[in-house]
C-alpha positions in Angstrom: 0.0 0.0 0.0 2.8 2.4 0.9 4.6 1.7 -2.4 1.4 2.2 -4.4 0.8 5.6 -2.7 4.4 6.7 -3.3 4.2 5.6 -6.9 0.9 7.5 -7.4 2.4 10.6 -5.7 5.5 10.4 -7.9 3.4 10.0 -11.0 1.2 13.0 -10.1 4.2 15.1 -9.3 5.9 14.4 -12.6 2.8 14.8 -14.7 1.6 18.1 -13.2 3.5 20.1 -15.8 1.7 18.2 -18.5 -1.7 19.6 -17.5 -0.5 23.2 -17.1 -1.8 25.4 -19.9 0.4 27.9 -21.7 -1.1 31.3 -21.2 -0.1 32.5 -24.7 -2.0 29.6 -26.2 -5.0 29.8 -23.9 -5.8 33.5 -24.4 -6.3 34.6 -28.0 -8.7 37.4 -27.4 -8.2 40.8 -28.9 -9.2 44.3 -28.1 -12.9 43.6 -28.9 -13.0 40.8 -26.3 -11.5 43.1 -23.7 -14.0 45.9 -24.6 -16.9 43.4 -24.3 -15.7 42.1 -20.9 -15.2 45.7 -19.7 -18.7 46.7 -20.8 -20.2 43.7 -19.0 -18.3 44.7 -15.8 -19.6 48.2 -16.2 -23.2 46.9 -16.3 -22.6 44.8 -13.2 -21.2 47.7 -11.3 -24.1 50.0 -12.5 -26.5 47.4 -11.1 -24.8 47.2 -7.8 -25.1 50.9 -7.0 -29.0 51.0 -6.8 -28.9 47.7 -4.9 -26.6 49.0 -2.3 -28.8 52.2 -1.9 -31.8 50.0 -1.4 -30.1 47.8 1.2 -29.0 50.9 3.1 -32.5 52.2 3.0 -33.8 49.0 4.5 -31.2 49.1 7.2 -32.1 52.7 8.1 -35.9 52.0 8.1 -35.4 49.0 10.3 -33.3 50.9 12.8 -35.8 53.8 12.9 -38.6 51.2 13.4 -36.8 49.5 16.2 -36.2 52.9 17.9 -39.8 54.0 17.6 -41.1 50.6 19.0 -38.6 51.0 21.9 -39.8 54.6 22.5 -43.5 53.5 22.3 -42.8 50.7 24.8 -41.2 53.1 27.3 -44.1 55.6 27.1 -46.7 52.8 27.6 -45.0 51.3 30.6 -46.1 52.6 34.0 -43.5 54.5 35.9 -42.9 53.6 39.5 -42.8 56.7 41.8 
């Protein structure tokens, strides 16, 4: 079992360079591919801005709602004199 594991490890260590891709061969995109990817990234960022504003509005409203409930609870509770 030990020799089988060491043989497997040695085989994987030697063959790891075989599976590595050459970056020059993998990427053949030109300027138009970069422009398209940049435009898609711009659309994603433009969609994030209103979403963040909406999330911040929800957080503010929930904080105000919790404070008003807390204040209403304090006014309704009888005071001990």
